[in-house]
N, C-alpha and C positions, 0 to 999 in steps of 0.2 A: 630864472632862479626859483620862482614859485613852482613851475612845472617840474623842475628837478627834485624839489622836496616832496612833491606829490608822488613821483615815481619811486623815490626812496621809501616813502611810507607804505606804498602798496607792496613793495618787495619785502619789507619787514613783516607785514601781515601775512604774506604768502609763506614766508619761512616759518613763522610761528604756527600756522595751521599744519604745515608739513611735520613740524616737530611734535605737535600734539597727536597727530595720526600715528606717527612712528612710535610714540610712547605707548599708545593704546595697543598697538600691534605687539610691541615687546612685552607688555603686561600679559596679553593673551598668551604669548608663547611661554612666558615664565610660569603661568598657572595651568597650562594645558594638560599636564600630567594628572592634576587633580580632577579636572573636568572630565577627561576621557575615562578615568577609572570608575566613574559613576554612570549608570545607564540613564539615558534621557528620560525614559518612562519606566517606573517601577512596575514589573509585570503583575505583582501581587495586588498593588493598588488598582491597576487597570482591571484586573479580574474582579475585584470587589465592586468597582464602579459599574462594570458591565452587569453584575448580578443585581446591584441595587437599582439599576435602571429597568429591570424586568418588573412587570406588573405582578401583583400578588396572585393573580390567576395563573400566570405562567409558572411561578414558583410552586404553587399548590399542585398543579398537574405534573410538574417534573418530579415532585416528591412521591406521588402515588400512581402516576400514569402507567409505570411499568408493571404494576401488580394487576392491572385490569386485563381480563381475558375475554375471548369470544367463546361462546358455547354453542356448538353445532350439534343438533340432535336428529336422529332418525327413528321413525316409529312405523311399524307395519300396521296399517289400518285395514280391517276387514270390511266393516261397515259402520256407519254412524248416522245419527239423526239428532238435530239440535233445534231448540226453540228459537224464536225471533221476537221475543216480547220484552226485551230489556232496553232501557234508555241509557245504560252505562256502557260506554265504548272504551275498551282498553287497548293495549297494543295487541297485535294479532295473536300472540302466544298466550297472553292472559285471557283474551277473548275465547280462545279455544279451550282453555282450562276450565272456564266456567260455563262453556257451552252457550255462548251468546251470539245471536245474529249470524249463524253459519248455515249454508244451504243443506238440504237433504242430499246425501250422497251415499250410494250403496255399493260402489265399486271398490274392491280391495286395491291398495296401493301403498307405496312408501311415502310417508309424509315427513318432509324435512322442515326444520325450523331453527331459529337462531336467537340467542339472547346474550346477556353479558353476565359477568361475575367478577370476583377479585380474590386474590390470594390473601388470606388473613392469618395463616399459620403455615408451618413448613409443609408444602405440598398440598395444602387444603384450600379449597375454593368454596366460597359461600355465594349463593344465588337465590333466585325465587324458585319455589317448588313448581310453579306453573311453567317455568322455562323447560324443566326436564321431565315433567309428569308423563308417565307411561312410555318413556323413551326406551327403545331397544338398544340404542347405541349413542354414546356421548363422546364428542371430540372437543378437547380444550385447546384453544389456540392462544399462544402468548404473543405479545406485541413485537417480539423479535422474529416472528414468522414460524417458529417451531410449533408443532402440533402433537398432542398426546391423547391417549385414551383416558377417559374419566370414569372412575368407579363411584357409584352412589354409596355414601356412608349412611345417610338417613335423610328423610324429608318430613316436614310437618305441614299438612295442608291448612291447619287452623291459623297458622301465622304466615303461611306462604313462604317458607324458608326451606332450603336444602343445602346439604354439605356434600361436596365431591372431593375425591382424592385423585391427584394426577398420578398416573402410572408411568413413572419415569424418575430419573435422578436429578436432584437440584444441583447447586443452590437455586432457590426460587426468590423472586422479588416479593416482598410482603408489604401490604398497606399498613400505614400507621393509623390505629384506631383511636378515635376521640371519645368524648363523653357527651352523649346526647342530652343528659340532664342539665347541662350548662348552656345549651343554646337558647336563644331568645328570638322572639318575633322581630324581624328587621335585620337579623344577622345575614351576612352573605351566604349564598348556597351555590355550589358549583357541581353540576351533574356531569358525570363522565360515563361513557359507555361505548359500545361498538355497534351502533345500529347499522343493519345491512352489511356487517363485516367491515365497516369503516372505523379503524382503530382510533381510540382516544378522541372521540367526538365530544366537544366540551360546550356546555351551555351555562349561562350565568343568571342568577336571580337572587331572591331573598327568601328567608323563612317567612311564610305568610301566616302560618298558624301551627299550633302544637296540639298533640293529643286529640287529633281528629278521629272520631269514632267512625268505623267503616259502615255502621248501620245508617249513618247519614248519607252514605253513597249508594245505598240500596243493596249492600252485601250483608246478608244475615247469617251466613254459615261460616264466617271467619272470625278469628279472635285477634283483631288488630286495632291499635291506636297509632295513627300515622302522623308524620310530619308533612305539612302542606307547604309547597313551594311554587313560585312562578317560574323557576328554572325549567325550560322545556325538556321533557323526557320523551324522546322519540321512540318509535317502534323499534324493538330490539335492544333498547336501553335497560330493559328489566333485568334486575340483578346487579347492575353496576353501582358504583359508590356515589353517594352524595357527600361532598367535601365542605369543610368550613374554610375560612380564608387562610388557615395555616396548613392546608393540605391534609388534614386529618379526616378520616371517615366518620361522619355523624349519622349516616343513614344508608339504606339500600333502596334504590329506585324500584318502585313496584308497579305503579299504574298511572294512567293519564285519563283525563276526561275531555271528550270532544263534544261537538254539538253544543247544546245549551250548557253554559258553564265552562266552555272551552278555555284552555290555558291553565287549568288546575292540574298540578302534578303532586304525587304523593310518594313518600319514602318510609320504610320501616326504621324506627330509631335503632341505632347501633347497639345501645345497651341491651335492648330486648333481643336483638339478633344474636349478640354474643351469648346471652343466657340460653337461647334455644339451640345455638350451634354446639355448645359444649354438652348439652343434654343429648343431642344427636350423636356426637362423637362417643360419649360414654355409654349410652344405652341403645342407640339406634332409633329411639323414638322420644316423644315428649309427653309428659303427663300434664293434662289441663284440668285442674280441680273445678268442678261445676256443681251447682245444686239444682239446676233446671228451671231458671226463671229468666224472663225478659224484663228489662227495666226502662223507665222513662224519667228523664230529668224534668221536674216541674218547678215553676217559679210563681210566687204570689207577688204581683206588681204593687199591690197596696202596702204589703208589709215588707216587701223586698226579701222575703224568706225563700230559701230553696229546699226542695225535698226530692226524694227518689221514690217513685211509685212502681209497684209490681204490675206489669201489664199482661203477663202470661205466666202460667205455671204448667210445666210439662207433666203429662200423666205418668204416674208411677215413679216420679223423680224424688230425690231426697227432700226437695222443698215441699212437694205435695204431702209426703209422708210425715213431715214435721208439723204440718198445719198452716203453712203460708198460703195466702189466698190473693187473688187478683184484687187490686186497689189498696192493698196494704202499703203503708208508708214505712220504709226502712229507716230507723233512727240510728241504730248502732250495730256494727258487726265486730264481735270480739270487744276490744277496748277502743275501737275507732269510731268517732262520730261521723256520720255519713252526710256528705254535702252533694255529691254527684255519683252517678252510676258507676263510674270507674273506681270509686272508693270501695264499693262492694266487691267488684271483680278483683281488685288488688288484694283485699283482705282474704277472700276465699282462696286465691292463688297462694298466698303466703301460708295459709293454714295447711294446705295439702289435702290429700285424700285419706279416707278411713280414720279421720280424726275429728272429733266433735268440736263444733264452734257455736257460740251463743249469738243469736240475732234478736235485737229488740225492735219491735214493730209498733206502729200506731194504727189501730183498726177502729175507725169511727170514734176517735178521741179516747180510746182506751189503750193503754200500754200493755203489750203482751211480750213476754220473753220466751223464745223458742230455741230448741237445740237441734242442729242440723249436722249431718255427716256428709261432706262433699264426696263426690265420686268423679272418676275420669270421664271426660266428655264422650269418649267412645262407648262407654256403658250406657249413656243416655240415648245415643243414636241407635244402639242395637235393640232397644226396647220397643 
C-alpha cells in the first residue's frame, strides 16, 4: 500500500513538471511574434560599442590620417660640398637642407628624397621647406595610392615651412586644425607621417616642452619656437602632423635629435604654421620684421629677477643705427614689459616693418629710450 502511494506521488510530480514545461512553451509561442519583430542586437548600438572600444589614438588617426601625404622630390645636382662639423643630426632631408655631415661629392646626378605633409585646405599641402628645397620635381602621394604633381606656392626658410598645391581635381581629405596655444606640457602627442613611404606610421608620446627656441639646438639662421615631444619622429616624417588626443593638428613635425640627447623630437606650432601658410598663399613670401640683434635670457638667482640682454648687434642694422649696444638690458618694447627674449621678437613682429617702435633699455643702471624702425630679415642678410 505504501509503495502504491509512492508511485502515485511520483506520477503526479511528473505530470506537474510536464504541465509546467508545456505552459512555458505555449507562452513562448504566444509571444513569439513580438520577440521575432525586434532584432537580437541593435546594429547602431553595436556600432557605437565598437567605436567606443577603440583607443583615442585609433580615433585620432582615423580622423586625420587620410589627409597625410607622401612627398617625393627629385633634384638635379651638379656638384656639392658640405661641412661636417655639426653635432645636430636631423632626418636625412633636414640634414641635407642645412648642409650637415654629408660627404664631398662632385658627380652630377639625380637626387631623390622623400618627406611628409598634409592637406590643410582645398588641394593645398603644408610641409617643411627643407623637404622640397631646391627640388626640380615634386610628386604628392595620397594614402589611397593616387599620385599627383605638386606645384610650389611658396616657401619660407626662416620658419622652415612650405605650401604646395596638388595639380588635380578633388575632393580632398583635409586635416582638422587645432589650437597650439591651448596645449600644455604633459598632453598626449601623436606623430603621424610616411617615413620611407610607409603610410600613416604612428608614434605616441607627450608634450615635453613648449616654446623651445631653436638657438638652444644650435640653429641660428632660423626663426622658430618649437613644441618639444618624446613621440618618435622618424626619418621622412618631416612635414607630417603632430596631433592631440582629439585628432586635431597641433604641430608640424620638423626635426629630431640623435646621439647625445637622443629621443628629442620637435614640431612647429600649428598657429604659427597657419599664419605663415596664409602669407605664402597671399603673397608668395613672408615678411619677418627684425632690428638686427641677438638676445640672451639672464636670471639673477639672488633676486630671482629675469632680464633680456643684447649679445650681438648686426652692423648697419636698424638696432645699430638707433644706438642699441651689446650688453644693453631691454626693459620694454612698445608697451610690453620684457621678461624673455621671445617677448622682444613677438613685439617686433607685431609692429611690422617701416614703422617706428619705442624700446626702453637699461645701460649701466641708466634708462634710455630709443626709437627703432624694423626691416625685413632679408634686408639684413643682403647687407
